[in-house]
C-alpha positions in Angstrom: 13.3 -16.3 -9.8 12.2 -13.6 -7.4 14.1 -10.5 -6.4 13.5 -9.2 -2.8 14.9 -5.8 -1.6 16.9 -5.8 1.6 17.5 -2.7 3.6 21.0 -2.9 5.1 22.5 -0.8 7.9 26.3 -0.6 8.1 28.2 1.3 10.8 31.3 3.4 10.1 33.6 0.6 11.2 31.9 -1.9 8.9 29.5 -3.6 11.3 26.4 -4.9 9.4 23.0 -5.2 11.0 21.3 -8.5 10.2 18.2 -7.9 7.9 16.3 -10.6 9.8 15.8 -7.9 12.5 13.0 -6.5 10.4 11.1 -9.8 10.3 11.5 -10.0 14.0 10.2 -6.5 14.6 7.2 -7.1 12.3 6.3 -10.4 14.0 6.8 -8.8 17.4 4.5 -5.9 16.6 1.8 -8.4 15.6 2.1 -10.8 18.5 3.5 -8.8 21.4 5.5 -11.9 22.4 9.2 -12.3 21.7 8.9 -16.1 21.8 6.3 -16.1 19.1 8.1 -13.4 17.1 11.4 -15.4 17.2 9.6 -18.6 16.0 7.9 -16.8 13.2 11.2 -15.1 12.1 12.9 -18.5 12.1 15.4 -17.7 14.8 15.9 -18.9 18.4 14.7 -16.9 21.4 18.3 -16.3 22.4 19.3 -15.1 18.9 16.2 -12.8 18.9 17.5 -11.1 22.1 20.9 -10.8 20.6 19.4 -9.1 17.5 17.5 -6.6 19.6 20.5 -5.9 21.8 22.7 -5.4 18.7 20.1 -3.1 17.2 20.0 -1.0 20.4 23.8 -0.7 20.5 23.8 0.1 16.8 21.3 3.0 17.0 22.0 4.0 20.6 18.3 3.6 21.4 16.0 0.7 22.3 14.0 -0.9 19.6 11.4 -2.5 22.0 9.8 -1.7 25.3 9.2 -4.4 27.9 5.9 -4.1 29.7 5.6 -6.3 32.8 2.5 -8.5 32.4 1.7 -7.0 29.0 4.4 -8.5 26.8 6.7 -6.5 24.5 6.0 -3.7 22.1 8.0 -1.7 19.7 9.6 1.5 20.8 9.0 4.7 18.7 12.3 3.9 16.9 11.3 0.3 16.3 8.0 1.5 14.9 9.7 4.0 12.6 12.2 1.5 11.3 9.6 -1.1 10.6 7.3 1.2 8.7 10.2 2.7 6.8 11.2 -0.7 5.7 7.7 -1.6 4.6 7.3 1.6 2.7 10.6 0.9 0.9 9.2 -2.5 -0.2 5.9 -1.0 -1.2 7.4 1.7 -3.3 10.1 -0.4 -5.0 8.0 -3.6 -5.4 6.5 -3.0 -8.9 9.9 -2.0 -10.4 11.6 -5.1 -8.8 8.8 -7.4 -10.0 9.1 -6.0 -13.5 12.9 -6.6 -13.5 12.5 -10.1 -12.2 10.0 -10.9 -15.0 12.3 -9.5 -17.6 15.3 -11.5 -16.3 13.3 -14.7 -15.9 12.3 -14.6 -19.6 15.8 -13.8 -20.8 17.2 -16.7 -18.9 14.4 -19.1 -20.1 15.1 -18.1 -23.7 18.8 -18.9 -23.2 18.2 -22.2 -21.5 15.3 -23.5 -23.7 15.9 -21.6 -27.0 13.7 -19.0 -28.6 10.0 -19.3 -27.8 7.0 -16.9 -27.8 6.8 -14.7 -24.8 3.5 -13.0 -24.0 4.2 -9.4 -23.0 1.8 -7.6 -20.7 2.4 -3.9 -19.6 0.0 -3.1 -16.8 -0.7 -0.8 -13.9 0.2 -2.3 -10.5 -2.6 -4.2 -8.9 -3.3 -7.3 -6.8 -5.3 -9.2 -9.4 -2.9 -8.7 -12.3 0.0 -9.9 -10.1 -1.7 -13.3 -10.1 -1.5 -13.7 -13.9 2.1 -14.9 -14.2 0.9 -18.1 -12.6 -0.8 -18.8 -16.0 2.5 -19.8 -17.5 6.2 -19.2 -17.1 6.3 -17.2 -20.4 4.2 -14.2 -19.3 6.5 -11.1 -19.2 4.7 -8.6 -16.8 6.0 -5.1 -16.7 4.4 -2.4 -14.5 3.8 1.1 -15.8 1.0 3.7 -15.9 -1.9 3.4 -18.5 -0.5 5.9 -21.1 2.9 4.2 -21.1 1.2 0.8 -21.5 -1.0 1.9 -24.4 1.9 3.6 -26.2 4.1 0.6 -25.8 1.4 -1.6 -27.3 1.1 0.7 -30.3 4.9 0.5 -30.8 4.7 -3.3 -30.7 6.7 -3.5 -27.5 3.9 -5.5 -25.7 1.0 -7.7 -26.7 -1.5 -6.6 -24.0 -2.0 -3.5 -21.9 -4.1 -2.9 -18.8 -6.7 -0.2 -18.6 -9.1 0.7 -15.8 -12.5 2.3 -16.4 -15.1 3.3 -13.8 -18.3 1.3 -13.9 -20.2 4.7 -13.6 -20.9 5.6 -17.3 -20.5 9.3 -16.6 -17.0 8.9 -15.2 -16.1 6.2 -17.8 -16.8 8.7 -20.6 -14.5 11.2 -18.9 -11.7 8.7 -18.6 -12.1 7.6 -22.2 -11.6 11.2 -23.2 -8.3 11.4 -21.3 -6.9 8.5 -23.3 -8.8 9.1 -26.6 -5.6 9.6 -28.7 -4.0 6.3 -27.5 -7.3 4.4 -27.8 -8.3 5.9 -31.2 -5.0 5.0 -33.0 -5.4 1.3 -32.6 -8.1 -1.3 -33.4 -8.5 -2.7 -29.9 -10.5 -5.4 -28.1 -11.3 -5.5 -24.4 -10.6 -8.6 -22.3 -12.8 -8.6 -19.2 -10.9 -9.2 -16.0 -12.1 -7.9 -12.6 -13.9 -5.1 -10.9 -12.2 -3.4 -7.9 -13.2 -0.8 -5.3 -11.3 2.4 -4.9 -11.8 4.9 -2.1 -10.4 6.5 1.0 -7.8 4.6 3.0 -7.6 5.7 6.7 -7.0 4.5 10.2 -10.0 3.5 12.4 -9.2 6.2 14.8 -9.9 8.9 12.2 -13.3 7.5 11.2 -15.1 10.2 13.3 -13.5 13.1 11.3 -13.0 11.6 7.8 -16.0 10.1 6.0 -15.8 11.5 2.5 -14.0 13.8 0.0 -15.2 17.0 1.6 -13.5 16.0 4.8 -10.1 16.1 3.1 -10.2 19.9 3.1 -10.6 20.0 6.9 -7.7 21.7 8.8 -5.2 19.2 10.1 -6.2 16.3 7.8 -3.0 15.1 6.1 -3.4 13.4 2.7 -1.1 11.2 0.6 -1.7 11.2 -3.1 -0.9 8.9 -6.0 1.5 9.9 -8.8 0.1 12.3 -11.4 0.3 9.8 -14.3 -1.5 7.0 -12.6 -5.1 6.0 -13.6 -6.0 6.2 -9.9 -4.9 9.8 -9.7 -7.1 10.6 -12.8 -10.1 9.0 -11.1 -9.4 10.8 -7.9 -9.2 14.2 -9.6 -12.5 13.5 -11.5 -14.2 12.7 -8.2 -12.8 15.9 -6.7 -14.1 17.9 -9.7 -17.6 16.6 -9.3 -17.5 17.8 -5.6 -16.1 21.2 -6.6 -12.9 20.6 -4.6 -9.5 21.8 -5.8 -6.4 19.8 -5.0 -4.8 22.9 -3.5 -7.5 22.8 -0.7 -6.1 19.4 0.4 -3.1 19.4 2.8 -0.5 17.0 1.4 -2.0 16.6 -2.1 1.4 17.4 -3.5 3.0 14.4 -1.9 2.9 11.3 -4.1 3.4 7.5 -3.8 3.6 5.2 -6.8 1.5 2.2 -5.7 -1.6 1.5 -3.7 0.4 -0.5 -1.3 2.8 2.4 -0.7 -0.2 4.8 0.0 -1.6 2.3 2.5 1.8 1.9 4.2 2.2 5.7 4.4 -1.2 6.0 6.2 -0.5 3.0 8.4 2.8 4.5 9.5 1.0 7.6 10.7 2.8 9.9 8.2 -0.7 10.8 6.7 -4.2 10.5 7.9 -5.8 9.4 4.7 -5.0 8.4 1.1 -7.0 7.3 -2.0 -6.5 3.8 -3.4 -7.7 0.2 -3.4 -9.7 -1.5 -0.7 -7.2 -4.5 -1.0 -4.4 -2.2 0.0 -6.3 -0.9 3.1 -7.0 -4.5 4.1 -3.3 -5.5 3.7 -2.4 -3.0 6.5 -5.5 -3.5 8.7 -6.9 0.0 7.7 -10.4 1.2 7.3 -11.8 2.0 3.9 -14.5 4.3 2.6 -15.6 3.2 -1.0 -16.1 5.9 -3.5 -15.9 4.2 -6.9 -15.9 0.8 -8.5 -14.0 0.3 -11.7 -13.3 -2.3 -14.4 -9.7 -3.5 -14.5 -9.4 -4.6 -18.1 -6.8 -5.9 -20.5 -6.8 -4.5 -24.0 -5.3 -6.2 -27.1 -5.0 -5.4 -30.8 -7.6 -7.4 -32.6 -5.2 -9.2 -34.8 -3.2 -10.5 -31.8 -6.2 -12.2 -30.2 -5.5 -15.2 -32.5 -2.0 -15.8 -31.0 -1.9 -19.1 -29.2 -0.4 -17.6 -26.0 -3.2 -15.1 -25.8 -5.8 -17.9 -26.2 -4.0 -19.8 -23.4 -4.1 -16.8 -21.1 -7.8 -16.3 -21.8 -8.5 -19.9 -20.9 -6.5 -19.6 -17.7 -8.4 -16.4 -16.7 -11.7 -18.3 -16.9 -10.5 -21.4 -15.1 -12.0 -22.4 -11.7 -8.6 -22.3 -10.0 -7.8 -18.8 -11.0 -11.3 -17.5 -10.2 -10.9 -19.0 -6.7 -7.7 -17.0 -6.3 -9.6 -13.8 -7.2 -12.2 -14.5 -4.6 -9.5 -14.1 -1.9 -8.7 -10.5 -2.8 -10.6 -7.9 -0.7 -12.5 -5.4 -2.8 -12.1 -7.4 -6.1 -14.7 -9.5 -8.0 -14.3 -11.5 -11.2 -15.9 -9.6 -14.1 -16.7 -12.1 -16.9 -13.0 -13.0 -16.7 -11.4 -13.8 -20.0 -14.3 -12.7 -22.2 -13.5 -10.5 -25.2 -15.7 -7.6 -26.4 -15.4 -4.0 -27.6 -15.3 -0.8 -25.6 -18.7 0.1 -27.0 -20.3 -3.2 -25.7 -18.7 -2.7 -22.3 -20.0 0.8 -21.9 -23.5 -0.2 -23.2 -23.6 -3.0 -20.6 -22.8 -0.5 -17.8 -25.6 1.8 -19.0 -28.0 -1.2 -18.9 
């Protein structure tokens, strides 16, 4: 079962605008041809025109602009609607995915009887989203690292995600931030992937934004991650090393809750630059300036490693099919995927 958000517009007299209009606008923006956009959206050319005309009547403004000899492009209103819809999906996606996972497992237990469910609480990311393919009994919930570690200590999940910079100096700083959660449990590390984090920006802004110092330049608008995210902690540590205060950055008080939402915010033109994953930049055709590489890990209480469902997950993570899926993710690399070790061994390996 999948849950997909739909943004509905209804007029005062009850007229409902067909949500397929957004698929049509997205395809039209990509191709510039209404015939191709209609085909990709699964509607006829005539129906596509009807949708655009209804949209124009609904809003009182055109959604597209016809350019003789140059195809069709979105009007400013069409662009705004499309990016707004994509930002809604990017912002709500993790919560919706978590709810779908919870409902799926509840239904399966009712239909098939009680069975062990492997519960993973993790920060949102592109690689971890592939793990439910390991089995139908993986309950994946998205939350920030502190929430995940606390939930594991309370016995509410079997596994939690944790990301740690590959730079030993930064890794020690991050470990200090979570020392209470990590110190209260006897944990083991499950290696997973490395991923690149950095500045997400449009190609047109490459000439004025090339590093963290440029974020303080007048007129550069920034979009931040939420204050509890591991990415925000990493970003603040990088700023600290450069001697930069968040207050020096225009827009640092604005927050989004996923990497995808940050990239959508930049792509829509509402900000010039954000900080997040290279994979998110690639999703929206944006430029990327790498600033840090980090381990994205799973952690597990040592006594739960013997559970059969945990062993099954480890075997899946090391399988050729899953490793091939990881290779398709921009900015990600398999990192001895599925191997178990201690935090001490992980940090010692990075120093070596």
